[in-house]
N, C-alpha and C positions, 0 to 999 in steps of 0.2 A: 444690133437688132435682135430683139427677143421675139420667138414665137409662141403666141397667146395658147394654142393647144397644148404645149408642152412646157413653156415657162422656161425655155431654154435658150439662151445666148447664141444663135447660129454663128455669129462670126467665132467665139469661142470653140463650138463644134467643129469647124472649118480648120482651124489652127490646130485642135487637138487631132484631128485627122492628119493632116501633114506631120505632125509630130511622132505620132505612132507609124505611119507610114515610113519614116525616117528611121526610126528605132528599128523596126523590122528589116528595112535594106540594109542597115549597119550589122544586123546578125545574118545577112546572108540572102534574104527573100530578094526577089527582083523588085525593082523600085516602083514600076507600075504597079504590078499584083500587090505589092505592100500598101500602097494607097488605096486599092480597091478593097482590099480585105478591110483595112481600117474603117473605109466607109461603111462599108456591109456591118461592120461591129457597132458603128456608132447610131444606125439606124433602129428604130423601135421594132421594125417588122421583121429586121434580121434578113431582108431581101429587096433586092432593087432590079431594075430592067438595065440593059446596056445604055440606053439612051438618058436614063436617069442619072447612072454613074459617070456617063460622060460630060452630062449638064453639070453634075455635082462637083467634078474633078476638073473641069475645063481642059478636058482633052477630046482625041478624037475618038469616033466608035472603035476604028482599027487599033487603037492603044488598049481599049478595054477588050477587045476581042481576045487579044493576045495575053492579055493578064487572066481574065478568068477561065482560058483553056489552061495555063498553068496553074492556078487554084484549084481546078477541077482534079489535073494529075496527081497533085500533092495530097487533095482528100480533104482541102477545105470548104470548098464551096461545091453545090450541084444545081444542075440547070433544070427549073420546073418550069411548065406552062400552066397558068391558072385557065379554066374552064372557058371557053368562050372568048379567048384572049389570042392575039396571034403572036405577041411577043415573049419572048424568054424572060424569065426571072431567075437571076442569080441568088440562092439563097444558103444561109450558112446552116450546117448539119446540125441537128439536136444533138445535144450531148458532144460537141465539137470537139472538146480536147480528149475525151475519151476515144472517139472514133478516129481520131489524127493519129494518136499515139499507139493504138491497135495498128493502124496501116504501117508506123514505122516499125512494129514490132514485126511484121511480116518482113521489111528490107532488112532487120538484124538477123533475121535468121536465115535470108539468102546471103547475107554479107559472112556469117559465121560459116554457113556451108561453103562458101567460096573458099575461105580459108583453110578450111579442112582439105580440099582437093589441092591448094597451093602447097599445103605440107606435104601431101603424097608425091607432088611431083618435085619438089624441090631437095626433099628429104628433111627428116625431123632433126636432124644434127647440123644441119648448115646454120650460117649464122641467118639468112633468109628465112630459113624453115624456121627457127627458132622465134623470129620476129612474127610470122604469122601464127605459130603457136599460142604466143601470146595474145594477140589479137583474137583469135578464137577462144582462148580462155575468157578475154574479158567480155568478149559479147555473148557466151555460154551464161555466164554469170549477170550480165545485164539482163538478160532475158530471164532468167530466174526471179530476180530482182523485181521486175517489171509486173510480172503475173501478180505480185504481193501489192504491189502499189496499186494496181487497177482495183483489187478487192478490198482495200482499205480506203480508195477514192469512194467507190460504191457504198461503203457502210459509212462514209462521212456524210456523204450525200443524202443517205437516207437518216441519219440522225438530224438533218435539218428540216426535213418536211413535216 
């Protein structure tokens, strides 16, 4: 079935949502959260209500609730309320990938700092301390590289505008 407004094959879109959801779940995202994220990615508006998501994915509102809670926690979606409406909408962030990786950047900092604390507790010359030191070194390197990656990404985006 093709939608006249978009000239898209809605059956193909539904299959793609399931396919993308499967890929995301295979790389570690919760299955329902992956399906919800895929549904949001494939809507032109970039946002849907919980009831829209439940209907589109043929699942219960409770399943949507848990999925969007997870997606909010990991920084992939935000809850918004349109003026005059009583229902929440779940929306993808603008500049989604940058915002998501920026949040991951904070996680890497916390992980690196936890490794440093562990080295102090275990001793730098122990096998466990050496493993933690390698982890800390890698995370410090990754944090330096990510800063350059963000800068290059924004420069690339500016060239395209």
